[in-house]
C-alpha positions, -999 to 999 in steps of 0.1 A, spaced: -340 484 -85 -365 493 -58 -346 517 -35 -368 508 -5 -360 471 -10 -323 478 -13 -323 498 19 -343 471 37 -319 443 27 -289 464 38 -305 471 72 -313 434 76 -277 425 68 -264 451 93 -287 438 120 -275 402 114 -238 413 115 -244 432 147 -261 403 163 -233 380 152 -204 401 163 -204 394 200 -202 357 192 -174 363 167 -155 384 193 -154 355 218 -122 333 217 -126 298 204 -116 285 239 -129 303 269 -101 314 291 -103 305 328 -97 334 351 -64 330 371 -68 328 408 -61 356 433 -34 344 457 -19 359 488 13 342 500 38 349 527 76 347 523 98 344 554 133 358 550 164 348 569 177 383 567 168 415 587 151 444 569 181 467 577 202 448 551 185 463 522 203 443 495 201 407 507 167 413 523 156 436 495 161 409 468 130 392 483 110 424 478 123 427 442 112 391 436 77 397 451 72 429 430 81 411 398 57 382 405 29 407 412 36 427 381 37 396 358 3 384 372 -15 418 371 -14 418 409 -34 386 412 -4 368 428 10 388 457 37 376 480 43 395 513 79 395 525 86 391 563 120 398 578 139 374 599 121 365 631 87 381 622 70 348 615 99 323 616 134 324 631 162 331 606 178 297 608 144 279 605 130 294 574 132 262 555 116 243 583 86 266 582 82 260 544 86 222 549 58 221 574 35 242 553 32 269 580 44 294 554 43 291 516 79 301 508 112 315 521 143 334 510 173 319 528 209 305 526 209 268 519 241 260 538 222 267 570 205 233 564 235 210 558 224 193 591 195 179 571 217 168 542 252 180 533 240 183 496 222 215 506 255 233 505 257 231 467 229 256 464 250 283 483 284 273 471 312 249 482 346 259 497 372 268 471 344 262 445 327 282 418 326 320 414 293 338 409 294 335 371 303 298 372 277 291 398 251 307 376 262 287 346 261 254 365 227 261 380 210 272 348 228 254 320 246 226 338 215 211 354 223 222 389 188 234 398 172 201 387 198 180 405 193 199 437 156 196 435 159 158 435 172 163 470 149 191 479 117 171 471 127 147 498 121 175 522 88 186 507 102 217 490 114 229 456 141 255 452 159 279 428 184 307 432 171 340 444 201 363 447 239 361 445 265 381 465 296 379 444 329 372 461 328 377 498 352 388 525 368 364 550 353 380 580 360 401 611 384 389 638 391 402 673 428 393 667 448 390 636 454 356 621 486 343 608 493 306 601 465 280 601 474 270 637 457 302 648 424 286 640 428 262 669 402 271 695 388 300 674 350 304 680 337 317 647 303 323 631 306 304 599 281 283 581 278 251 561 307 229 551 332 256 559 323 251 595 333 214 592 366 225 578 371 249 607 362 221 631 388 197 616 414 224 622 405 228 659 381 257 656 346 260 670 320 269 643 288 287 654 255 292 635 241 326 642 217 349 624 228 384 614 211 401 644 231 381 669 266 387 654 275 421 668 265 414 704 282 380 703 315 397 691 312 425 715 308 402 745 335 378 733 311 349 730 326 344 696 361 355 683 352 361 647 323 363 623 319 361 585 288 376 570 291 388 535 310 419 524 316 456 530 281 470 522 264 447 548 293 446 572 294 483 575 257 483 585 263 456 611 291 476 627 316 449 631 346 472 627 339 486 662 344 453 680 366 431 657 388 453 635 409 427 617 392 423 583 406 392 565 400 381 530 391 362 508 362 341 518 374 307 506 342 290 518 322 301 487 337 316 455 304 334 451 275 326 473 239 322 461 209 328 483 179 306 476 141 305 472 122 275 487 85 269 482 64 242 498 61 214 472 23 210 475 18 248 471 41 248 440 22 219 424 -11 237 429 0 268 411 -10 276 375 19 272 351 19 310 344 24 316 382 52 292 383 68 310 354 63 343 372 82 329 402 111 317 381 113 351 364 111 369 397 139 349 411 161 355 381 155 393 381 162 395 418 195 376 413 207 401 387 197 430 409 215 417 440 248 411 422 247 446 406 238 463 439 266 447 458 292 454 431 282 490 430 280 496 467 309 475 481 338 497 470 326 529 488 317 508 519 352 493 519 368 527 518 347 539 547 355 509 568 392 513 563 389 550 573 370 538 604 400 515 614 394 482 596 427 464 593 424 450 558 446 418 557 448 389 534 448 354 548 483 339 548 494 314 522 497 288 549 461 295 560 448 292 525 468 261 516 459 243 549 422 251 545 423 239 509 439 206 518 415 201 547 385 208 524 397 184 498 399 156 524 363 165 536 351 167 500 363 131 494 347 119 526 313 135 517 314 119 482 321 85 498 294 86 524 265 106 509 249 93 477 230 126 472 262 146 476 281 123 453 255 125 425 254 163 425 292 165 429 298 144 397 280 171 376 293 200 397 330 190 396 329 182 358 315 217 350 339 233 376 370 218 359 358 227 324 350 263 333 382 268 352 402 259 320 381 283 300 383 311 325 421 308 328 422 316 291 396 343 291 384 360 323 414 354 345 440 364 320 421 396 312 414 405 349 450 398 360 465 420 332 441 449 339 447 446 377 485 447 373 486 473 346 464 498 363 481 493 397 513 506 381 497 538 368 
């Protein structure tokens, strides 16, 4: 064979392959570049509370990382761009794209908002998570949320909370008569039915209100945050447990139009960011609350359980209110049907599993 001809054909083939390779390297379907977005998130919490506020920053970081920094959400603390109790209103109106807040602050719009935080004598953190993600809670709540031009999902959970700080010790339920207390959501309605005076206040207003005697008591969250807020100096009686939520969830709300305009991958990044921040918040509080509680007791906190009369009376009052809400509010009734069915089923299971184990370990180790 002619060597020159062979080399010529090989060179020609190489040239054709090289010319064709860019075309072969292109995907069959051209990918559209994802947009670069800059959003704002208004938080209902002060920056000083690094756990509950910090969950918003964890969320924003995850969203940024999952989108190669193309979707960035800047977190603003309470009062910077919206008052802490009006974060949802800012999202509704479209003046800010999203918020991190506590849904029970908005029961004045619809009592069904309380389910997203937790109901009195309701689900613990694990049960709330199960109902939200596997029991259809998020979807049921969003049927209500869409009426207010928002969509929501859990962003954070606190675990079991403390019953709050009181300027004087409480005994029987009659001690609630005339008590002015910062307490949110449906628990405030329970307090009102028992003669108390519920107050809605942001975290930054609690200490000065207690110090001046404008309020007699305040519930916020638990030892880690309560130590930072300094309540022990002005209201030393630290009662427990917080019967108003077995384990409170904090919530992410996004303007509905803004959500619908997002690429599906960005929506998925938001869902992933919310879930990651929720796990982070639960873990952070569970690790930090024990040491904070020890320090608070050393500083003079008088750690006292609510009396059985207090708990039983508040439970009876809540059950009456619960029936009234189901009867008068179709949104509340629809969600409650799902919520209560899963509540009852999970309580049966947890009595067999979690509760029996926890009770045994608590009693056995207390004797050591």
